[in-house]
C-alpha positions in Angstrom: 35.5 -46.3 17.2 38.7 -46.6 15.1 40.7 -47.2 18.3 38.2 -49.7 19.5 38.4 -51.7 16.2 42.2 -51.7 16.3 42.5 -52.7 20.0 40.0 -55.5 19.6 41.1 -56.5 16.1 37.4 -56.8 15.4 35.5 -57.4 13.1 37.9 -59.9 11.5 38.8 -57.8 8.4 40.5 -55.4 10.8 43.1 -58.0 11.5 44.8 -57.2 8.2 45.6 -53.8 9.6 45.8 -54.5 13.3 47.7 -57.8 13.2 46.6 -61.5 13.4 48.5 -62.9 16.4 49.6 -59.7 18.1 49.0 -55.9 17.7 50.8 -54.4 14.7 50.5 -51.0 16.4 51.3 -51.3 20.1 50.0 -47.9 21.1 46.4 -46.8 20.1 45.2 -43.3 19.3 44.3 -41.9 16.0 44.5 -38.1 16.4 46.0 -35.4 18.7 46.6 -31.8 19.6 49.7 -30.6 21.4 52.9 -28.5 21.3 55.8 -29.3 19.1 58.7 -30.4 21.3 61.4 -30.9 18.6 61.7 -31.1 14.8 63.9 -33.0 12.4 66.4 -31.3 10.0 64.1 -31.5 7.0 61.1 -29.9 8.7 60.2 -26.5 7.2 56.7 -25.5 8.3 56.9 -26.1 12.1 59.2 -25.2 15.0 59.3 -26.1 18.7 56.5 -24.4 20.7 54.0 -24.4 17.8 50.5 -25.5 18.8 49.3 -28.1 16.3 46.7 -30.8 15.7 46.1 -33.6 13.2 45.7 -37.3 12.5 48.5 -39.4 14.1 48.8 -43.0 15.0 50.1 -43.9 18.5 48.8 -40.7 20.0 47.8 -42.2 23.4 51.2 -41.3 24.8 53.2 -38.4 26.2 55.1 -37.9 23.0 54.3 -38.8 19.3 56.5 -38.7 16.2 54.5 -37.3 13.3 55.1 -36.2 9.7 54.5 -32.4 9.4 52.4 -33.1 6.3 49.5 -34.4 8.5 49.5 -31.5 11.0 48.1 -27.9 10.9 48.1 -25.0 13.3 45.5 -25.3 16.0 42.3 -23.3 15.4 42.3 -19.9 17.1 40.1 -20.0 20.2 40.2 -23.8 20.9 42.1 -25.5 23.7 44.0 -28.8 23.4 41.0 -30.9 24.4 38.7 -29.3 21.9 41.3 -29.5 19.1 42.2 -33.1 19.8 38.5 -34.1 19.3 38.4 -32.9 15.7 40.9 -34.4 13.1 39.5 -37.8 12.2 35.8 -37.0 12.5 36.1 -33.6 10.9 38.1 -34.9 7.9 35.7 -37.7 7.5 32.8 -35.3 7.4 34.5 -32.8 5.1 35.8 -35.3 2.6 32.7 -37.4 2.7 30.3 -34.5 2.1 32.3 -32.1 0.0 34.3 -34.5 -2.2 32.3 -37.8 -2.3 28.8 -36.5 -1.7 29.5 -33.4 -3.8 27.2 -31.4 -1.6 26.1 -28.1 -3.2 24.1 -25.1 -1.8 20.5 -26.0 -1.6 21.0 -29.8 -1.5 18.8 -31.7 0.9 21.2 -33.8 3.1 20.3 -36.4 5.6 22.8 -37.4 8.3 22.0 -40.8 9.7 23.8 -41.0 13.1 23.9 -37.3 13.7 24.8 -37.3 17.4 28.1 -39.2 17.3 31.6 -38.0 16.6 31.4 -38.0 12.8 27.7 -37.1 12.8 28.0 -33.9 14.9 30.7 -32.7 12.4 28.7 -33.8 9.4 25.6 -31.8 10.4 27.7 -28.7 10.8 29.8 -29.2 7.7 26.7 -29.8 5.6 25.2 -26.5 6.8 28.5 -24.7 6.1 28.3 -26.1 2.5 24.8 -24.5 2.2 22.7 -27.6 2.5 19.3 -28.1 4.1 20.1 -30.7 6.8 18.1 -33.4 8.4 19.7 -35.2 11.4 18.7 -38.7 12.6 19.3 -39.5 16.2 17.6 -40.8 19.4 15.3 -38.8 21.6 17.9 -37.6 24.1 20.0 -36.0 21.4 17.3 -34.1 19.4 17.9 -30.7 20.9 21.7 -31.1 20.7 21.5 -31.9 17.0 19.2 -28.9 16.4 21.7 -26.7 18.2 24.3 -27.7 15.7 22.2 -26.2 12.9 20.0 -29.1 11.7 16.9 -27.8 9.9 15.0 -31.0 10.7 15.5 -33.9 13.2 14.1 -37.4 13.1 13.8 -39.5 16.3 14.7 -43.0 15.1 13.1 -44.5 18.1 9.7 -43.2 16.9 10.1 -42.7 13.1 11.8 -44.4 10.2 13.1 -41.9 7.7 13.1 -44.5 4.9 9.3 -44.8 5.4 8.6 -41.1 4.9 7.8 -39.2 1.7 10.8 -36.9 1.9 13.5 -37.2 -0.7 17.2 -36.4 -0.2 20.0 -35.4 -2.6 22.7 -36.8 -0.3 22.3 -39.4 2.5 25.4 -39.5 4.7 24.9 -42.9 6.5 27.1 -43.4 9.6 24.7 -45.7 11.5 24.2 -48.2 8.7 21.0 -49.5 10.2 18.7 -49.6 7.2 18.8 -52.0 4.2 20.2 -50.5 1.1 16.9 -50.8 -0.8 15.1 -48.7 1.8 17.6 -45.9 1.7 17.4 -45.8 -2.1 13.7 -45.2 -1.9 14.3 -41.8 -0.3 17.3 -40.9 -2.4 16.8 -38.5 -5.3 17.1 -39.9 -8.9 20.6 -38.5 -9.2 21.4 -38.5 -5.5 24.5 -39.6 -3.7 24.6 -42.2 -0.8 27.8 -42.1 1.2 28.3 -45.0 3.6 30.7 -44.2 6.5 32.4 -46.8 8.6 33.5 -49.4 6.1 35.6 -51.3 8.7 32.4 -52.8 10.1 31.1 -56.1 8.7 27.6 -54.6 8.3 28.8 -52.7 5.3 30.3 -55.7 3.3 26.9 -56.8 1.9 25.6 -53.3 1.1 28.9 -52.4 -0.6 28.7 -55.3 -2.9 25.1 -54.6 -3.7 25.8 -50.9 -4.1 28.6 -51.7 -6.7 26.2 -53.8 -8.7 23.2 -51.4 -8.5 25.4 -48.4 -9.4 25.7 -49.9 -12.9 22.0 -49.6 -13.6 21.0 -46.3 -11.8 21.9 -42.7 -12.0 22.4 -42.6 -8.2 25.9 -42.7 -6.8 26.4 -45.3 -4.1 29.5 -46.2 -2.1 31.8 -45.7 0.8 35.2 -44.0 1.3 38.2 -43.8 3.7 39.2 -40.4 4.9 42.8 -39.4 4.2 45.1 -37.3 6.3 45.3 -33.7 4.9 46.8 -30.6 6.4 45.0 -28.6 3.7 41.7 -29.9 4.9 42.6 -29.1 8.5 43.3 -25.5 7.4 39.9 -25.5 5.7 38.4 -26.7 9.0 40.2 -23.9 10.8 38.5 -21.4 8.6 35.0 -22.9 9.4 35.8 -22.9 13.1 37.0 -19.3 13.1 33.9 -18.2 11.2 31.7 -19.9 13.9 30.3 -22.5 11.5 31.7 -25.5 13.2 32.4 -26.3 16.9 33.6 -29.4 18.8 31.2 -31.6 20.6 32.8 -33.5 23.5 31.0 -36.1 25.6 33.7 -36.9 28.2 37.4 -36.6 28.9 39.6 -39.3 30.4 43.1 -39.2 31.8 45.9 -41.1 29.9 46.0 -43.7 32.6 42.3 -44.4 31.9 42.5 -45.2 28.2 41.0 -48.7 28.7 38.0 -47.0 30.4 37.7 -44.5 27.6 37.5 -47.2 24.9 35.0 -49.2 27.0 32.9 -46.1 27.3 32.8 -45.7 23.5 32.0 -49.4 23.1 28.7 -48.9 25.0 27.4 -46.9 22.1 25.4 -43.6 22.0 28.3 -41.3 22.6 27.4 -37.6 22.2 30.2 -36.3 20.0 33.7 -37.3 21.0 35.6 -38.8 23.8 39.1 -37.3 24.5 42.1 -38.7 26.4 44.1 -35.9 28.1 47.8 -36.1 28.9 48.4 -34.1 32.0 
C-alpha cells in the first residue's frame, strides 16, 4: 500500500512526500532483501557477500544504495522472497503493538484487518508479546488467521466486533472501517487504540477527534509512523528463529511486472504480502 500511495500520489496529502507535479522518488519500493555488492569506506558492520534485509526506498531495482543503519542480517532459514516481505509490515506491527500499544502478557488485543500484510504480522507479534488475540477478517481468511495463532476470529461480513459485549485492552486498527465512537465502546477504560495507515484520508477526521477525546478519557488514542530500525529487525530475527513469527506471502511478481504487482494490491483483500523478485 505504501508504494501504491507514492506512485499514485493519492490521497492528496501524500503529494507533500511524493511530489506535486512529478514524482519526487522516481523508483518505487519500500523494503528489500539481498546480498551486499559493495560497501563505502565508513561502513563497519557489513561486507560484500552478506545477506541482509531492511527498509529501503527505491528498492524496485537491480541495485539499491542504503545506509547500513537500516539493515540487519537476514533471518536464518528464510529465503530472499520471504525476508523481503517483512521489514515495513513487521516494524509497523512491532513498534505499534510493543511501543505505542504497550501490549503486556495477558492483554486482550484485537487486530482489525488481520489478513493483510501488517495484520498477519500483528497477530503473530501480539501472540509473541503474550496477548490473547482476536483477528478480524473476511470469511475466506478465517482459517489462515487462526493458523497464525489468533485465539479468536471475527468474520466482518457476518459480525460487527463493535456491537459485541467483548472488551479489549488494545485495538490495533488497520482497516479503519468503524467510527471512532464505536471502537471506544469496546475499548477498556484504560485501553489503547492504535490507528495504522495514517496516509489515508479516512484517518484525518478520527485523528482530530481522538486528539480531543484523549483530553477527557483515560484511554490512549492515536496513530504512529513506523521508523527504520536495525535493532528492531534483530528483535524480529529472534522471533522468527524461535518459530513465533513467519512470513505470509500472497503472490510474487517479476521486476518487469511492478505495475501489475501494484495493481494487484490496489484490488484489496491481499493475503499477507506481495513481493517483487529481481531474477
